[in-house]
C-alpha positions in Angstrom: -2.9 91.2 -13.3 0.6 92.3 -12.5 0.9 89.6 -9.8 -0.3 87.0 -12.2 2.3 88.1 -14.8 5.1 87.9 -12.1 4.0 84.4 -11.2 3.9 83.2 -14.8 7.4 84.7 -15.4 8.8 83.0 -12.3 7.3 79.6 -13.4 8.8 79.9 -16.9 12.2 80.8 -15.4 12.1 77.8 -13.1 11.0 75.5 -15.9 13.9 76.8 -18.0 16.4 76.1 -15.2 15.0 72.6 -14.7 15.4 71.9 -18.4 18.9 73.1 -18.3 19.7 70.9 -15.4 18.2 67.9 -17.1 20.2 68.7 -20.2 23.4 68.8 -18.2 22.6 65.5 -16.5 21.6 63.8 -19.7 24.8 64.9 -21.6 26.9 61.7 -21.8 30.4 61.8 -20.5 33.1 61.1 -23.0 35.5 58.5 -21.7 38.8 58.3 -23.5 39.3 55.3 -25.8 42.4 54.1 -23.9 40.5 54.2 -20.6 37.6 52.3 -22.1 40.0 49.6 -23.3 41.7 49.3 -19.9 38.3 49.1 -18.1 37.2 46.4 -20.5 40.4 44.4 -20.0 40.0 44.8 -16.2 36.5 43.4 -16.4 37.7 40.5 -18.7 40.5 39.6 -16.2 37.9 39.6 -13.4 35.6 37.3 -15.4 38.4 34.7 -15.6 37.8 33.8 -12.0 34.3 35.0 -11.3 30.8 34.2 -12.6 27.9 36.4 -13.4 25.2 36.4 -10.7 22.7 34.7 -13.0 22.0 33.5 -16.5 24.5 30.6 -16.7 24.6 26.9 -16.0 27.4 26.8 -13.4 27.9 23.0 -13.5 28.7 23.1 -17.2 31.9 25.1 -16.4 33.2 22.1 -14.5 32.3 19.7 -17.2 34.0 21.8 -19.9 37.1 22.3 -17.7 37.3 18.6 -17.0 36.9 17.7 -20.7 39.6 20.1 -21.9 42.1 19.0 -19.2 41.5 15.4 -20.2 42.0 16.1 -23.9 45.2 18.1 -23.3 46.8 15.5 -21.0 46.0 12.8 -23.6 47.5 14.8 -26.4 50.5 15.7 -24.3 51.4 12.1 -23.6 50.5 11.0 -27.2 52.8 13.8 -28.6 55.6 12.9 -26.3 55.6 9.2 -27.1 54.5 9.7 -30.7 56.6 6.9 -32.1 56.5 4.7 -29.1 53.9 3.3 -26.8 53.0 3.1 -23.1 53.3 -0.2 -21.3 51.8 -1.2 -18.0 48.6 0.1 -19.5 46.4 -0.5 -16.5 47.4 2.8 -15.0 47.1 4.8 -18.2 43.7 3.6 -19.6 42.0 6.8 -18.7 44.7 8.9 -20.3 44.7 6.7 -23.4 41.0 7.4 -23.6 41.4 11.1 -23.5 40.0 11.4 -27.0 36.6 10.8 -25.4 36.8 14.3 -24.0 35.9 15.6 -27.5 32.6 13.7 -27.1 32.0 15.7 -23.9 32.6 18.9 -26.0 30.1 17.8 -28.6 27.4 17.0 -26.0 28.0 20.3 -24.3 27.8 22.2 -27.6 24.6 20.4 -28.6 23.0 21.4 -25.2 24.2 25.0 -25.4 23.3 25.6 -29.0 19.9 24.1 -28.7 19.3 26.1 -25.5 20.2 29.4 -27.3 18.0 28.6 -30.3 15.1 27.6 -28.2 15.3 30.8 -26.1 15.4 32.7 -29.4 12.3 30.8 -30.5 10.5 31.6 -27.3 11.3 35.3 -27.7 10.3 35.4 -31.4 14.0 36.1 -32.4 14.7 32.8 -34.3 16.9 33.9 -37.2 19.4 31.6 -38.9 21.7 34.3 -40.3 21.8 36.1 -37.0 22.6 32.8 -35.2 25.4 31.9 -37.7 26.8 35.4 -37.3 27.0 35.1 -33.5 28.6 31.7 -33.7 31.2 32.9 -36.3 32.1 35.8 -34.0 32.5 33.4 -31.2 34.7 30.9 -33.0 36.5 32.5 -36.0 38.5 35.5 -34.6 40.5 33.6 -32.0 40.8 30.6 -34.4 42.2 32.7 -37.2 44.7 34.5 -35.0 46.0 31.1 -33.8 46.4 30.0 -37.4 48.4 33.2 -38.1 50.6 32.5 -35.1 51.1 28.9 -36.4 52.0 30.2 -39.9 54.8 32.4 -38.4 56.2 29.7 -36.1 59.4 27.9 -37.2 58.1 24.4 -36.8 56.1 21.7 -38.5 53.0 23.5 -37.3 54.0 26.5 -39.4 54.7 24.4 -42.5 51.3 22.8 -42.4 49.4 26.1 -41.9 51.3 27.8 -44.7 50.1 25.2 -47.1 46.6 24.3 -45.8 45.3 27.3 -43.9 42.4 27.9 -46.3 40.9 24.5 -45.4 40.7 25.5 -41.8 39.2 28.8 -42.5 36.5 27.2 -44.6 36.0 24.6 -41.9 36.4 21.6 -44.2 39.7 20.2 -42.7 37.9 17.1 -41.5 37.2 16.1 -45.1 40.0 17.5 -47.2 43.4 16.0 -46.8 45.8 16.1 -45.0 43.7 14.8 -42.1 44.6 14.2 -38.5 46.6 11.0 -38.9 48.7 12.6 -41.6 50.1 14.9 -39.0 51.2 17.5 -41.6 48.0 19.6 -41.6 47.3 22.9 -40.0 46.4 22.6 -36.3 45.4 18.9 -36.7 43.3 19.1 -33.5 41.0 21.7 -35.1 39.1 19.0 -37.0 36.6 19.1 -34.1 36.0 22.9 -34.8 35.1 22.1 -38.4 32.7 19.4 -37.1 31.1 21.9 -34.7 30.5 24.5 -37.5 29.0 21.8 -39.6 26.7 20.9 -36.7 25.6 24.5 -36.6 24.2 24.3 -40.1 21.7 21.7 -39.2 21.0 22.6 -35.6 18.2 25.2 -36.4 16.3 22.5 -38.4 16.5 20.0 -35.6 15.4 22.6 -33.1 12.5 23.6 -35.2 11.5 20.0 -35.4 11.5 19.8 -31.6 9.8 23.1 -30.8 7.2 23.3 -33.6 3.9 21.5 -33.7 3.7 18.8 -36.4 1.0 19.1 -39.1 -0.8 16.0 -38.1 -2.0 14.4 -34.8 -3.2 10.8 -34.5 -5.5 9.6 -31.8 -2.7 7.4 -30.4 -0.4 10.4 -30.1 -3.3 12.4 -28.5 -3.6 9.8 -25.8 0.1 9.8 -25.2 0.2 13.6 -24.9 -2.7 13.5 -22.4 -0.7 10.9 -20.4 2.4 13.0 -20.3 0.9 16.5 -20.2 -2.4 16.0 -18.5 -2.8 18.4 -15.6 -0.2 20.8 -17.0 0.6 23.8 -14.9 2.0 26.3 -17.3 4.2 29.3 -16.3 2.8 32.7 -17.2 4.2 34.0 -20.5 4.3 37.5 -21.8 2.3 38.2 -24.9 5.4 38.9 -26.9 6.8 35.4 -26.3 5.6 31.9 -27.4 5.9 28.5 -25.9 7.4 25.3 -27.2 5.0 22.9 -28.7 3.9 20.2 -26.1 2.5 17.9 -28.8 4.2 14.7 -30.0 6.8 14.9 -27.2 7.4 11.1 -27.1 7.4 10.8 -30.9 9.9 13.6 -31.3 12.1 12.2 -28.6 12.1 8.7 -30.2 12.8 10.3 -33.7 15.8 12.1 -32.3 17.2 9.0 -30.7 16.7 7.1 -33.9 18.5 9.9 -35.8 21.4 9.6 -33.3 21.5 5.8 -33.7 21.6 6.2 -37.4 25.2 7.4 -37.0 26.0 3.7 -36.4 24.8 3.0 -40.0 27.2 5.5 -41.4 30.0 4.0 -39.4 29.1 0.6 -40.6 29.1 1.6 -44.2 32.6 3.0 -43.7 33.8 -0.1 -42.0 32.5 -2.3 -44.8 35.0 -0.7 -47.1 38.0 -1.3 -45.0 40.9 -3.6 -45.8 41.4 -6.0 -42.8 42.9 -9.3 -43.9 42.8 -12.3 -41.5 41.3 -10.3 -38.7 44.6 -8.6 -38.0 45.2 -5.2 -36.4 43.5 -2.2 -38.0 45.7 0.8 -38.0 44.6 3.8 -36.0 45.5 6.0 -39.1 42.6 4.5 -41.1 40.2 4.7 -38.2 41.1 8.3 -37.4 40.9 9.6 -41.0 37.8 7.6 -42.1 35.7 7.5 -38.9 37.0 9.6 -36.1 36.9 13.0 -37.8 33.8 12.5 -39.9 30.8 14.6 -38.9 28.3 11.8 -39.9 30.1 9.4 -37.6 30.3 11.8 -34.6 27.0 13.7 -34.3 25.3 11.3 -31.8 26.6 13.1 -28.6 25.6 16.4 -30.1 22.1 15.2 -30.7 21.8 13.8 -27.2 23.0 17.2 -25.9 20.2 18.9 -27.9 17.6 16.5 -26.4 18.9 17.4 -22.9 18.3 21.1 -23.7 14.9 20.4 -25.0 13.9 18.5 -21.9 15.2 21.3 -19.7 13.1 23.9 -21.6 10.0 21.7 -21.3 10.7 21.2 -17.7 11.0 25.0 -17.2 7.8 25.7 -19.2 5.5 23.2 -17.7 4.9 21.0 -14.8 3.5 17.6 -15.9 2.1 14.5 -14.4 5.3 12.8 -15.3 7.2 15.3 -13.2 4.9 14.6 -10.2 5.4 10.9 -10.7 9.2 11.3 -10.8 9.0 13.3 -7.6 7.3 10.4 -5.9 10.0 8.1 -7.3 12.6 10.5 -6.0 11.2 10.4 -2.5 11.7 6.6 -2.6 15.3 7.2 -3.7 15.0 5.1 -6.8 16.5 7.9 -8.8 19.9 6.7 -7.5 19.5 3.6 -9.7 19.6 5.8 -12.8 22.6 7.7 -11.3 24.6 4.6 -10.7 23.6 3.1 -14.1 24.8 6.1 -16.1 27.8 6.7 -13.8 28.8 3.1 -14.5 28.5 3.6 -18.2 30.5 6.8 -18.0 33.3 5.3 -15.8 33.7 2.1 -17.8 33.8 3.8 -21.2 36.2 6.5 -19.9 38.5 3.7 -18.6 38.5 1.4 -21.5 37.9 3.8 -24.4 36.9 2.8 -27.9 38.8 -0.5 -27.9 42.2 0.5 -29.2 45.3 -1.1 -27.5 48.2 0.8 -25.9 49.6 1.5 -29.4 46.2 3.0 -30.4 45.4 0.3 -33.0 42.1 -1.4 -33.1 41.7 -5.2 -33.4 39.9 -6.2 -36.5 37.4 -8.5 -35.1 33.6 -8.2 -34.6 33.7 -7.6 -30.8 36.3 -4.7 -31.2 34.3 -3.3 -34.1 31.1 -3.3 -32.2 32.8 -1.7 -29.2 34.3 1.1 -31.4 30.7 1.7 -32.7 28.8 1.7 -29.4 31.1 3.3 -26.8 30.8 6.9 -28.1 27.1 6.5 -28.4 26.8 5.3 -24.8 29.2 7.9 -23.5 27.4 10.7 -25.2 24.1 9.5 -23.8 25.6 9.4 -20.3 27.1 12.9 -20.6 23.8 14.3 -21.8 21.9 12.6 -18.9 24.2 14.2 -16.4 24.0 17.6 -18.1 20.2 17.4 -17.8 20.3 16.3 -14.1 22.8 18.9 -13.0 21.1 21.8 -14.8 17.7 20.7 -13.3 19.3 20.4 -9.8 18.6 16.7 -9.5 22.2 15.5 -9.0 23.2 17.7 -6.1 26.6 16.2 -5.3 27.8 16.2 -8.9 26.4 19.7 -9.3 28.2 20.9 -6.2 31.5 19.5 -7.5 31.2 20.7 -11.1 30.0 24.2 -9.9 33.1 24.8 -7.9 34.9 28.1 -8.6 38.1 26.1 -9.1 37.0 25.2 -12.6 36.2 28.8 -13.8 39.6 29.8 -15.3 39.9 26.4 -17.1 36.4 26.7 -18.5 36.9 30.4 -19.7 40.2 29.5 -21.4 39.2 26.1 -22.7 38.7 27.1 -26.3 42.1 28.8 -26.6 43.9 26.2 -24.6 42.5 23.6 -27.0 43.8 25.6 -30.0 47.2 26.4 -28.5 48.2 23.1 -27.0 50.4 21.8 -29.8 52.5 25.0 -29.8 53.6 24.0 -26.3 53.9 20.2 -27.0 56.1 20.9 -30.1 58.6 22.8 -28.0 58.4 20.9 -24.7 59.0 17.5 -26.3 62.4 18.4 -27.7 63.3 20.0 -24.5 62.3 16.9 -22.5 64.3 14.6 -24.8 67.5 16.7 -24.3 67.0 17.2 -20.6 66.2 13.7 -19.5 68.0 11.8 -22.3 65.1 9.4 -22.9 64.9 7.1 -25.9 61.5 8.2 -26.9 61.7 6.7 -30.3 61.8 3.1 -29.0 58.6 1.3 -27.8 58.0 0.2 -24.3 57.9 3.0 -21.7 57.0 2.0 -18.1 54.5 4.3 -16.5 54.6 2.5 -13.1 54.8 5.0 -10.2 58.5 5.2 -9.2 59.8 4.6 -12.7 61.8 7.2 -14.5 59.3 7.6 -17.3 56.4 8.0 -14.8 58.1 11.0 -13.2 59.0 12.5 -16.5 55.5 12.1 -17.8 53.9 13.6 -14.7 56.3 16.6 -14.8 55.9 17.1 -18.6 52.1 17.0 -18.6 51.8 19.3 -15.6 54.2 21.8 -17.0 52.4 21.7 -20.4 49.0 22.4 -18.8 50.3 25.3 -16.8 52.1 26.9 -19.8 49.1 26.4 -22.2 46.6 28.2 -20.0 49.1 31.0 -19.2 49.7 31.8 -22.9 45.9 31.6 -23.6 45.2 34.5 -21.2 46.5 37.4 -23.4 44.8 36.1 -26.5 41.6 35.6 -24.6 41.7 39.2 -23.3 42.9 40.9 -26.5 41.1 38.9 -29.2 38.5 36.5 -27.9 36.5 38.6 -25.4 36.4 41.8 -27.5 34.8 39.9 -30.4 32.4 38.1 -28.1 31.2 41.5 -26.9 30.4 42.4 -30.6 28.0 39.5 -31.1 
């Protein structure tokens, strides 16, 4: 009996010691607040030039970086020669078409937003208010800080933001004057941010249309679904998740394309109300304010990006007969026909733009009007096609180029660089005028290599790009990243 009591006592003492050890180990260490902030800043700086091991589409970093650099260079030259024009336009066509970079942003945004919403749907976490809260935390804090910086600056940027800041904060500055062509608004380039936020309001509805089963099913659609999804090999899904609807795929795809094409109708209605006597030149101010910044005229690339995300999710979820047939086509290298087709569309539109001349006016004739209608539609479709191909690993050379680590800093800082660009242009332009004594108020600047203006333009744009991304770093680390972690 005594020996048993001794053993019991020893076991209880050991158990007590083990519990005390566990309690010591489980007690969290208190890291000082300043140390936590410094560690977070160190991690944020590291993420400026590195990628996470998984969970991202690497090629999209290159596409985003290329788009923001294209837009910034276009705005830099446009701001420098704001009252003049560039002659010898053969060598500046691509620069004059830099506004097409915004369509790249819209296609990328459509893809990423649809991808996020579809993943939430699969995980049973589809919540509109939560989605809008996350998007607001991503966009608004850095945006509002830049507006405050503009309000305190002693320039035309400050005057515009002091009077019109509330329109930007309500994301209605693409509808309420002053608009982009008026040049006296608050951060005139931020019209695209208002357009994106307005896209967010309708994106959940479009995603639900794509991922949910429709309430009816005709025999014709059944035969089409069997043709596309016969012999499906589905990936195993946990019981807590759900799959995207595989019904009416072709019908949904066609409906979304028709919805994108319907933006042409809205543009046409706007163009019917224009004043264009004797088929003369149509001012870019009218086109910019009435067509260029309107959400109902610019949503086609966004919809094409959403379609690309939907096809990627379906491709990840199932393996269809269509996939098998495409693999056989790929083995015969006919996929290159589609690559060259869309690459040609991409290159030609990027070179010639929407049809404006070197003074950014649009000829008021049927051909120019049709060109202005269709080029953004075709460009958005080409961008969405290559987003799909790179994400699915089917455009290996392009994927390798766009996935290069060189693009990472530009992609990480793209949003703030886009917001901060006119702070730099406003200062640099005056400095360049004084330094090089150029008559920038007169038309006709040669951009031929070897000319004075060519060298000045190259130096000016390069310096602007460097300064813009440098000043974006502290705001990214101190404002943008902390709020992104709170989402």
